[in-house]
C-alpha positions in Angstrom: 112.2 146.2 91.5 112.3 149.7 90.1 108.3 149.3 90.7 108.0 148.8 94.5 110.3 152.2 95.0 109.1 155.1 95.4 109.4 157.8 93.0 110.7 161.9 93.6 108.4 164.5 91.7 109.4 167.7 91.1 107.6 169.9 94.4 110.4 167.2 96.2 113.0 168.2 94.6 114.3 170.5 97.3 113.6 167.9 100.2 115.5 165.7 98.0 118.5 167.7 97.1 118.7 168.5 100.9 119.0 165.2 101.9 121.8 164.9 99.6 123.9 167.6 100.6 123.5 166.1 104.3 124.9 162.8 103.2 127.3 164.2 101.3 128.5 166.9 103.5 131.3 165.2 105.2 131.8 162.8 102.3 135.8 162.2 101.2 134.9 164.3 97.3 133.0 166.7 98.5 135.1 167.9 100.9 138.0 168.4 98.5 135.7 170.4 95.2 134.6 172.8 98.1 136.7 173.0 100.7 135.0 175.3 102.7 132.1 173.8 105.5 129.6 176.4 105.8 130.3 176.8 101.8 129.6 172.8 101.2 126.9 173.6 102.9 125.3 175.8 101.7 126.1 174.8 97.9 125.6 170.9 98.3 121.7 171.0 97.8 122.1 173.4 95.1 124.2 171.2 93.3 122.4 167.9 93.8 119.0 169.7 93.1 120.7 170.3 89.7 121.3 166.7 89.4 117.7 165.7 90.6 116.1 168.0 87.8 118.3 166.7 84.9 117.6 163.6 86.1 113.8 163.8 87.0 113.8 164.7 82.5 116.3 161.6 81.1 115.5 159.1 84.2 114.1 158.4 87.0 114.5 159.7 91.1 114.0 156.4 93.7 114.0 156.2 97.0 112.5 153.0 98.9 109.7 155.6 100.4 108.5 159.0 100.9 110.7 159.2 103.8 113.9 160.1 101.5 115.7 157.8 103.3 117.7 156.7 101.0 117.9 158.3 97.1 119.0 156.8 93.9 119.4 159.7 90.9 119.5 157.1 87.6 119.9 158.3 84.1 118.9 156.6 80.8 121.9 154.9 78.8 121.5 157.9 75.6 120.6 160.9 78.2 123.8 162.9 77.7 
């Protein structure tokens, strides 16, 4: 259940976006979207910060604990 998860707040956006940037840095999609490795390292946290901020407004961002060991970005069905 979602109620058992930790809900990320605005003050944790930077840390959560950094975690996601590192997690997806070598992913197939992101390595094709941003070809240069240094540029990808710099830009991915910014991309995820936008996604997280959008979800904080129109859904929620959850993780199993305050350690941010896994992050789920959820949007309500009519968020867009």
